[in-house]
Every structure is written in C-alpha cells, then in structure tokens.
DSSP file (Angstrom, degrees, kcal/mol; ACC not computed):
  #  RESIDUE AA STRUCTURE BP1 BP2  ACC     N-H-->O    O-->H-N    N-H-->O    O-->H-N    TCO  KAPPA ALPHA  PHI   PSI    X-CA   Y-CA   Z-CA
    1    1 A M              0   0    0      0, 0.0     2,-0.2     0, 0.0    43,-0.1   0.000 360.0 360.0 360.0 133.8  109.5   77.8  111.3
    2    2 A A        -     0   0    0     41,-0.1     2,-0.3    27,-0.0    42,-0.3  -0.473 360.0-147.8 -78.5 157.7  109.6   76.6  107.8
    3    3 A F        -     0   0    0     -2,-0.2     2,-1.0    40,-0.1    42,-0.2  -0.929  28.7 -89.2-131.2 157.0  111.0   78.9  105.1
    4    4 A D    >>  -     0   0    0     40,-2.9     4,-2.0    -2,-0.3     3,-0.5  -0.498  35.8-169.4 -71.8  97.4  110.2   79.3  101.3
    5    5 A E  H 3> S+     0   0    0     -2,-1.0     4,-1.8     1,-0.3    -1,-0.2   0.727  85.4  59.9 -63.4 -18.7  112.5   76.9   99.7
    6    6 A S  H 3> S+     0   0    0      2,-0.2     4,-2.2     1,-0.2    -1,-0.3   0.868 106.8  47.6 -76.8 -39.8  111.8   78.3   96.3
    7    7 A L  H <> S+     0   0    0     -3,-0.5     4,-2.3     1,-0.2    -2,-0.2   0.945 111.6  52.1 -63.9 -40.3  113.1   81.8   97.5
    8    8 A A  H  X S+     0   0    0     -4,-2.0     4,-3.2     1,-0.2    -2,-0.2   0.876 108.4  49.6 -62.3 -40.5  116.1   80.0   98.9
    9    9 A E  H  X S+     0   0    0     -4,-1.8     4,-2.6     2,-0.2    -1,-0.2   0.906 110.4  49.8 -67.4 -40.7  116.7   78.4   95.5
   10   10 A R  H  X S+     0   0    0     -4,-2.2     4,-0.9     2,-0.2    -2,-0.2   0.921 112.2  47.4 -64.2 -37.3  116.5   81.7   93.7
   11   11 A I  H >X S+     0   0    0     -4,-2.3     4,-1.9     2,-0.2     3,-0.9   0.943 109.2  55.0 -71.4 -43.9  118.9   83.3   96.1
   12   12 A R  H >X S+     0   0    0     -4,-3.2     4,-2.5     1,-0.2     3,-0.6   0.954 105.0  54.6 -48.6 -51.0  121.3   80.2   95.7
   13   13 A A  H 3< S+     0   0    0     -4,-2.6    -1,-0.2     1,-0.2    -2,-0.2   0.802 110.9  43.9 -52.2 -27.5  121.3   80.7   91.9
   14   14 A R  H << S+     0   0    0     -3,-0.9    -1,-0.2    -4,-0.9    -2,-0.2   0.734 118.8  42.9 -97.2 -19.5  122.4   84.3   92.2
   15   15 A L  H X< S+     0   0    0     -4,-1.9     3,-2.0    -3,-0.6    -2,-0.2   0.618  86.1 113.5 -93.0 -14.1  125.1   83.6   94.9
   16   16 A G  T 3< S+     0   0    0     -4,-2.5     3,-0.1    -5,-0.3    -3,-0.0  -0.183  75.8  25.2 -52.4 146.2  126.4   80.5   93.3
   17   17 A G  T 3  S+     0   0    0      1,-0.3     2,-0.3     4,-0.1    -1,-0.2   0.279  86.5 126.1  81.2 -15.6  129.9   80.9   92.1
   18   18 A R    X   -     0   0    0     -3,-2.0     3,-1.1     1,-0.1    -1,-0.3  -0.647  64.8-116.9 -84.1 138.6  130.8   83.6   94.4
   19   19 A A  T 3  S+     0   0    0     -2,-0.3    16,-0.1     1,-0.2    -1,-0.1  -0.432  94.6  21.3 -73.3 138.6  134.0   82.9   96.6
   20   20 A G  T 3  S+     0   0    0      1,-0.2    15,-2.4    14,-0.1    16,-0.6   0.536  83.2 143.8  84.8   7.4  133.4   82.7  100.3
   21   21 A V  E <   +A   34   0A   0     -3,-1.1     2,-0.4    13,-0.2    -1,-0.2  -0.705  21.7 179.7 -85.9 125.6  129.6   82.0  100.4
   22   22 A L  E     -A   33   0A   0     11,-3.3    11,-2.9    -2,-0.5     2,-0.3  -0.975  19.9-144.0-125.7 139.7  128.2   79.7  103.0
   23   23 A E  E     +A   32   0A   0     -2,-0.4     2,-0.3     9,-0.2     9,-0.2  -0.776  25.4 169.2 -99.9 142.2  124.7   78.5  103.8
   24   24 A K  E     -A   31   0A   0      7,-2.5     7,-3.1    -2,-0.3     2,-0.4  -0.973  38.1-118.1-150.0 131.0  123.7   78.1  107.4
   25   25 A K  E     +A   30   0A   0     -2,-0.3     2,-0.3     5,-0.2     5,-0.2  -0.611  55.5 148.4 -69.2 127.1  120.3   77.4  109.2
   26   26 A M  E >   +A   29   0A   0      3,-0.9     3,-2.6    -2,-0.4    -2,-0.1  -0.981  47.4  21.4-153.2 153.8  119.8   80.4  111.4
   27   27 A F  T 3  S-     0   0    0      1,-0.3     3,-0.1    -2,-0.3    -2,-0.0   0.711 128.5 -60.7  67.7  12.7  116.9   82.5  112.7
   28   28 A G  T 3  S+     0   0    0      1,-0.3    -1,-0.3    15,-0.1    16,-0.3   0.665 130.9  50.0  82.2  16.0  114.4   79.7  112.2
   29   29 A G  E <  S-A   26   0A   0     -3,-2.6    -3,-0.9    14,-0.1     2,-0.4  -0.416  99.4 -56.8-153.2-134.6  115.3   79.9  108.6
   30   30 A L  E     -AB  25  42A   0     12,-1.9    12,-2.7    -5,-0.2     2,-0.4  -0.991  38.5-166.3-133.7 128.5  118.2   80.0  106.2
   31   31 A A  E     -AB  24  41A   0     -7,-3.1    -7,-2.5    -2,-0.4     2,-0.5  -0.884   9.6-152.9-117.5 146.3  121.1   82.4  106.1
   32   32 A F  E     -AB  23  40A   0      8,-3.9     7,-2.7    -2,-0.4     8,-1.2  -0.972  19.3-164.3-115.8 127.1  123.7   83.0  103.3
   33   33 A L  E     -AB  22  38A   0    -11,-2.9   -11,-3.3    -2,-0.5     2,-0.6  -0.922  12.7-153.5-124.1 139.2  127.1   84.4  104.6
   34   34 A V  E >  S-AB  21  37A   0      3,-3.1     3,-1.5    -2,-0.4   -13,-0.2  -0.926  86.6 -14.9-111.1 124.2  129.8   86.0  102.7
   35   35 A R  T 3  S-     0   0    0    -15,-2.4    74,-2.1    -2,-0.6    -1,-0.2   0.826 131.6 -52.8  53.6  34.0  133.2   85.6  104.3
   36   36 A G  T 3  S+     0   0    0    -16,-0.6     2,-0.5     1,-0.2    -1,-0.3   0.581 116.4 114.6  79.8  12.1  131.4   84.5  107.6
   37   37 A N  E <  S-B   34   0A   0     -3,-1.5    -3,-3.1    69,-0.1    -1,-0.2  -0.972  70.3-119.1-120.5 122.8  129.2   87.6  107.6
   38   38 A M  E     +B   33   0A   0     -2,-0.5    -5,-0.2    -5,-0.3     3,-0.1  -0.283  41.2 159.5 -54.1 136.7  125.4   87.3  107.1
   39   39 A C  E     -     0   0A   0     -7,-2.7    11,-2.8     1,-0.6     2,-0.3   0.615  60.7  -2.7-131.2 -46.1  124.2   89.1  104.1
   40   40 A V  E     +BC  32  49A   0     -8,-1.2    -8,-3.9     9,-0.2    -1,-0.6  -0.929  61.3 166.1-134.6 165.9  120.7   87.6  103.1
   41   41 A G  E     -BC  31  48A   0      7,-2.3     7,-2.2    -2,-0.3     2,-0.5  -0.935  35.1-106.2-160.5-175.8  118.5   84.8  104.4
   42   42 A V  E     -BC  30  47A   0    -12,-2.7   -12,-1.9    -2,-0.3     2,-0.5  -0.994  26.9-179.7-122.6 122.1  115.0   83.4  104.1
   43   43 A H  E >  S- C   0  46A   0      3,-2.8     3,-2.5    -2,-0.5     2,-0.2  -0.961  70.0 -48.1-126.5 104.5  112.5   83.9  107.1
   44   44 A G  T 3  S-     0   0    0     -2,-0.5   -40,-2.9   -42,-0.3   -16,-0.0  -0.490 121.7 -28.2  61.4-125.3  109.2   82.3  106.3
   45   45 A D  T 3  S+     0   0    0    -42,-0.2     2,-0.3    -2,-0.2    -1,-0.3   0.086 124.8  85.2-108.5  26.5  108.4   83.6  102.8
   46   46 A S  E <  S-C   43   0A   0     -3,-2.5    -3,-2.8    36,-0.1     2,-0.5  -0.818  75.5-118.5-119.6 163.6  110.3   86.9  103.2
   47   47 A M  E     -CD  42  81A   0     34,-2.3    34,-3.1    -2,-0.3     2,-0.4  -0.853  15.8-140.2-102.5 132.6  114.0   87.6  102.6
   48   48 A I  E     -CD  41  80A   0     -7,-2.2    -7,-2.3    -2,-0.5     2,-0.4  -0.737  23.1-170.2 -87.1 141.7  116.2   88.9  105.3
   49   49 A V  E     -CD  40  79A   0     30,-2.5    30,-2.2    -2,-0.4     2,-0.5  -0.987  10.9-159.2-131.4 121.1  118.6   91.6  104.0
   50   50 A R  E     + D   0  78A   0    -11,-2.8     2,-0.3    -2,-0.4    52,-0.3  -0.852  26.6 156.5-101.9 134.2  121.5   93.0  106.0
   51   51 A L        -     0   0    0     26,-1.9     5,-0.1    -2,-0.5    48,-0.1  -0.900  53.2 -56.2-145.2 171.7  122.7   96.5  104.7
   52   52 A A    >   -     0   0    0     -2,-0.3     3,-1.8    46,-0.2     4,-0.3  -0.309  49.0-126.7 -58.3 135.8  124.5   99.4  106.3
   53   53 A P  G >  S+     0   0    0      0, 0.0     3,-1.0     0, 0.0     4,-0.5   0.775 108.9  58.4 -66.7 -22.6  122.7  100.6  109.3
   54   54 A E  G 3  S+     0   0    0      1,-0.2     4,-0.3     2,-0.1     3,-0.1   0.668 101.5  58.9 -75.8  -9.6  122.6  104.2  108.0
   55   55 A E  G <> S+     0   0    0     -3,-1.8     4,-2.1     1,-0.1    -1,-0.2   0.521  83.7  88.2 -86.1 -12.3  120.7  102.9  104.9
   56   56 A T  H <> S+     0   0    0     -3,-1.0     4,-2.6    -4,-0.3     5,-0.2   0.946  82.2  50.0 -62.0 -56.8  117.9  101.4  107.0
   57   57 A D  H  > S+     0   0    0     -4,-0.5     4,-1.0     1,-0.2    -1,-0.2   0.911 113.9  46.1 -55.1 -45.0  115.5  104.4  107.3
   58   58 A A  H  4 S+     0   0    0     -4,-0.3     4,-0.4     1,-0.2     3,-0.3   0.892 113.3  50.0 -63.8 -37.8  115.6  105.0  103.4
   59   59 A A  H >< S+     0   0    0     -4,-2.1     3,-2.2     1,-0.2    -2,-0.2   0.930 102.2  61.7 -61.9 -43.0  115.1  101.2  102.7
   60   60 A L  H 3< S+     0   0    0     -4,-2.6     5,-0.3     1,-0.3    -1,-0.2   0.766  93.6  65.3 -53.8 -32.9  112.1  101.2  105.2
   61   61 A K  T 3< S+     0   0    0     -4,-1.0    -1,-0.3    -3,-0.3    -2,-0.2   0.747  83.4  96.1 -63.5 -22.3  110.3  103.8  102.9
   62   62 A K  S X  S-     0   0    0     -3,-2.2     3,-1.2    -4,-0.4    23,-0.1  -0.398  89.2 -96.2 -77.7 153.8  110.1  101.3  100.2
   63   63 A P  T 3  S+     0   0    0      0, 0.0    -1,-0.1     0, 0.0     3,-0.1  -0.311 103.8  13.8 -64.3 141.8  106.9   99.2   99.7
   64   64 A H  T 3  S+     0   0    0      1,-0.2    18,-2.9    17,-0.1     2,-0.4   0.681  97.0 119.2  68.5  20.2  106.9   95.7  101.3
   65   65 A V  E <   +E   81   0A   0     -3,-1.2     2,-0.3    -5,-0.3    -1,-0.2  -0.969  33.2 166.8-118.8 140.3  110.0   96.3  103.5
   66   66 A R  E     -E   80   0A   0     14,-2.0    14,-3.6    -2,-0.4    -5,-0.0  -0.981  43.1 -83.9-146.8 157.1  110.0   96.1  107.2
   67   67 A I  E     -E   79   0A   0     -2,-0.3     2,-0.8    12,-0.2    12,-0.3  -0.289  42.9-122.4 -64.2 144.3  112.4   95.9  110.0
   68   68 A F        +     0   0    0     10,-2.4     7,-0.6     7,-0.3     2,-0.3  -0.816  48.4 158.2 -93.1 107.0  113.7   92.2  110.8
   69   69 A D        +     0   0    0     -2,-0.8    -2,-0.0     5,-0.1    11,-0.0  -0.879  18.5 142.8-141.1 107.7  112.7   91.7  114.5
   70   70 A I  S    S+     0   0    0     -2,-0.3    -1,-0.1     3,-0.1    -2,-0.0   0.348  77.9  51.4-121.0  -4.5  112.3   88.5  116.0
   71   71 A T  S    S-     0   0    0      2,-0.0    -2,-0.1     0, 0.0     0, 0.0   0.531 106.6-111.9-107.0 -10.5  113.7   89.3  119.4
   72   72 A G  S    S+     0   0    0      1,-0.0    -3,-0.1     0, 0.0     0, 0.0   0.430  99.8  91.5  85.2   0.9  111.7   92.4  120.3
   73   73 A R        -     0   0    0      2,-0.0    -3,-0.1     0, 0.0    -2,-0.0  -0.657  68.7-157.6-125.9  72.8  115.0   94.4  119.9
   74   74 A P        -     0   0    0      0, 0.0     2,-0.4     0, 0.0    -5,-0.1  -0.145   3.4-152.0 -57.6 148.3  115.1   95.7  116.3
   75   75 A M    >   -     0   0    0     -7,-0.6     3,-1.1     3,-0.2    -7,-0.3  -0.968  18.8-115.6-123.9 135.5  118.5   96.5  115.0
   76   76 A K  T 3  S+     0   0    0     -2,-0.4   -22,-0.1     1,-0.2     3,-0.1  -0.425 102.3  40.8 -60.7 143.7  119.3   99.1  112.2
   77   77 A G  T 3  S+     0   0    0    -24,-0.3   -26,-1.9   -25,-0.2     2,-0.5   0.462  92.5  94.9  98.1   4.7  120.7   97.3  109.2
   78   78 A W  E <   +D   50   0A   0     -3,-1.1   -10,-2.4   -28,-0.2     2,-0.3  -0.971  49.2 170.9-137.7 118.1  118.4   94.1  109.2
   79   79 A L  E     -DE  49  67A   0    -30,-2.2   -30,-2.5    -2,-0.5     2,-0.5  -0.861  30.7-139.4-125.7 156.0  115.3   94.1  107.1
   80   80 A L  E     -DE  48  66A   0    -14,-3.6   -14,-2.0    -2,-0.3     2,-0.6  -0.989  17.3-160.3-110.5 121.6  112.5   91.7  105.9
   81   81 A V  E     -DE  47  65A   0    -34,-3.1   -34,-2.3    -2,-0.5   -16,-0.2  -0.917  17.7-137.2 -97.1 119.1  111.6   92.1  102.3
   82   82 A D    >   -     0   0    0    -18,-2.9     3,-2.0    -2,-0.6     4,-0.2  -0.355  26.0 -98.6 -87.0 157.9  108.2   90.6  101.6
   83   83 A P  G >  S+     0   0    0      0, 0.0     3,-2.9     0, 0.0     4,-0.2   0.805 116.5  63.4 -50.4 -45.7  107.4   88.5   98.4
   84   84 A P  G >  S+     0   0    0      0, 0.0     3,-0.6     0, 0.0     4,-0.1   0.816 104.5  48.2 -56.9 -27.4  105.7   91.4   96.4
   85   85 A A  G <  S+     0   0    0     -3,-2.0     3,-0.1   -21,-0.2    -3,-0.0   0.413 112.9  49.0 -90.0   6.7  109.1   93.3   96.3
   86   86 A L  G <  S+     0   0    0     -3,-2.9    -1,-0.2    -4,-0.2     6,-0.1   0.105  75.3 115.8-129.4  18.0  111.0   90.1   95.2
   87   87 A N  S <  S+     0   0    0     -3,-0.6     2,-0.3    -4,-0.2    -2,-0.1   0.572  71.2  46.4 -69.3 -21.3  108.6   89.2   92.3
   88   88 A T  S  > S-     0   0    0     -3,-0.1     4,-2.1     1,-0.1     5,-0.2  -0.883  84.8-119.8-120.7 159.3  111.1   89.6   89.5
   89   89 A D  H  > S+     0   0    0     -2,-0.3     4,-3.2     1,-0.2     5,-0.2   0.898 113.9  58.0 -61.2 -40.0  114.6   88.4   89.2
   90   90 A A  H  > S+     0   0    0      1,-0.2     4,-1.4     2,-0.2    -1,-0.2   0.909 106.4  47.8 -63.1 -40.2  115.8   92.1   88.9
   91   91 A R  H  > S+     0   0    0      2,-0.2     4,-1.6     1,-0.2    -1,-0.2   0.899 113.8  47.1 -68.3 -39.0  114.2   93.1   92.3
   92   92 A L  H  X S+     0   0    0     -4,-2.1     4,-2.5     1,-0.2     5,-0.2   0.948 110.1  51.8 -65.8 -45.4  115.7   90.2   94.0
   93   93 A Q  H  X S+     0   0    0     -4,-3.2     4,-2.1     1,-0.2    -1,-0.2   0.805 104.2  58.0 -59.5 -28.6  119.0   90.7   92.5
   94   94 A K  H  X S+     0   0    0     -4,-1.4     4,-1.8     2,-0.2    -1,-0.2   0.957 109.5  44.6 -64.1 -50.4  119.0   94.4   93.7
   95   95 A W  H  X S+     0   0    0     -4,-1.6     4,-2.2     1,-0.2     5,-0.2   0.904 112.2  50.8 -66.6 -44.7  118.5   93.4   97.3
   96   96 A I  H  X S+     0   0    0     -4,-2.5     4,-2.5     1,-0.2     5,-0.3   0.892 109.2  52.7 -64.1 -36.8  121.1   90.7   97.1
   97   97 A D  H  X S+     0   0    0     -4,-2.1     4,-2.2    -5,-0.2    -2,-0.2   0.901 108.2  50.0 -64.3 -39.5  123.6   93.1   95.6
   98   98 A V  H  X S+     0   0    0     -4,-1.8     4,-1.8     2,-0.2    -2,-0.2   0.905 114.8  43.3 -59.5 -46.1  123.0   95.6   98.4
   99   99 A A  H  X S+     0   0    0     -4,-2.2     4,-2.5     2,-0.2     5,-0.3   0.891 113.0  51.4 -75.9 -35.6  123.5   92.9  101.2
  100  100 A V  H  X S+     0   0    0     -4,-2.5     4,-2.6    -5,-0.2    -1,-0.2   0.931 110.3  50.2 -66.7 -43.6  126.6   91.3   99.5
  101  101 A A  H  X S+     0   0    0     -4,-2.2     4,-0.9    -5,-0.3    -2,-0.2   0.953 113.7  45.8 -59.2 -46.4  128.3   94.7   99.1
  102  102 A Y  H  < S+     0   0    0     -4,-1.8     3,-0.5   -52,-0.3     4,-0.4   0.878 116.0  42.6 -58.9 -47.6  127.6   95.4  102.7
  103  103 A A  H >< S+     0   0    0     -4,-2.5     3,-0.9     1,-0.2    -1,-0.2   0.855 110.4  57.8 -76.8 -32.0  128.8   92.0  104.1
  104  104 A S  H 3< S+     0   0    0     -4,-2.6    -1,-0.2    -5,-0.3    -2,-0.2   0.712 102.4  55.3 -62.8 -26.3  131.8   92.0  101.7
  105  105 A A  T 3< S+     0   0    0     -4,-0.9    -1,-0.2    -3,-0.5    -2,-0.2   0.526  92.3  89.2 -83.2 -13.0  133.0   95.3  103.3
  106  106 A L  S <  S-     0   0    0     -3,-0.9   -69,-0.1    -4,-0.4     3,-0.1  -0.471  94.1 -95.9 -85.0 157.9  133.0   93.8  106.8
  107  107 A P        -     0   0    0      0, 0.0    -1,-0.1     0, 0.0    -2,-0.1  -0.476  50.4 -99.6 -74.6 148.4  136.1   92.1  108.1
  108  108 A P              0   0    0      0, 0.0   -72,-0.2     0, 0.0   -73,-0.1  -0.274 360.0 360.0 -63.2 151.5  136.0   88.3  107.6
  109  109 A K              0   0    0    -74,-2.1   -73,-0.2    -3,-0.1   -74,-0.1   0.362 360.0 360.0-106.3 360.0  135.1   86.0  110.5
C-alpha cells in the first residue's frame, strides 16, 4: 500500500530534532518510533496515532477518527485520523503531541 508522502513529510518536520526518533516502514506504510515505541505513522492518506488505551473511547468521538484495524482484531490505543482532521498544522501537532507523550512514557525498546 502506498502512503501519503506529503503527510509523512509534515510529520517528519514536527518530529525532527527530537532525540530517539526513528522512521521505519511498517503496516504497509511508514511508522515513527520514539525510543523504539511506535507513536505515529502514515497508512494510506491517514495518520496512525498511538495513545493511552484508556483515551481511545473519547478520541473516537472526535470527527474523522476511527480505530486502526488492519488485522480484524482492533486494539485500544491505536487510531487512524483521516485527512480532514489533519488539515492544519495545529491539528496535526495536537495528535503528534498526544502520541509522543504516550510513547515517551513507555519503557524504551
């Protein structure tokens, strides 16, 4: 599956300069890891966002947000945020901040 390179570039620009950030092809798209833990990624034209599992239900109530499920077994804490919810730099940054905070709180891999 191809992924939206312009979205990947927008994410790169916001994660650049952070220590411990790694880019890796995963899930048929592109993932960004913090200290070895996935935080955000690009899947098609949507952004994968990893957040605390207990925050999943509240996040799913927001427009253009859905569960990330490519296996038929969805997991709490993994979302897809569709392009309309990422149409400004501030909106994109908000999701990145949520994901980086969660990934940074996990033990390094």
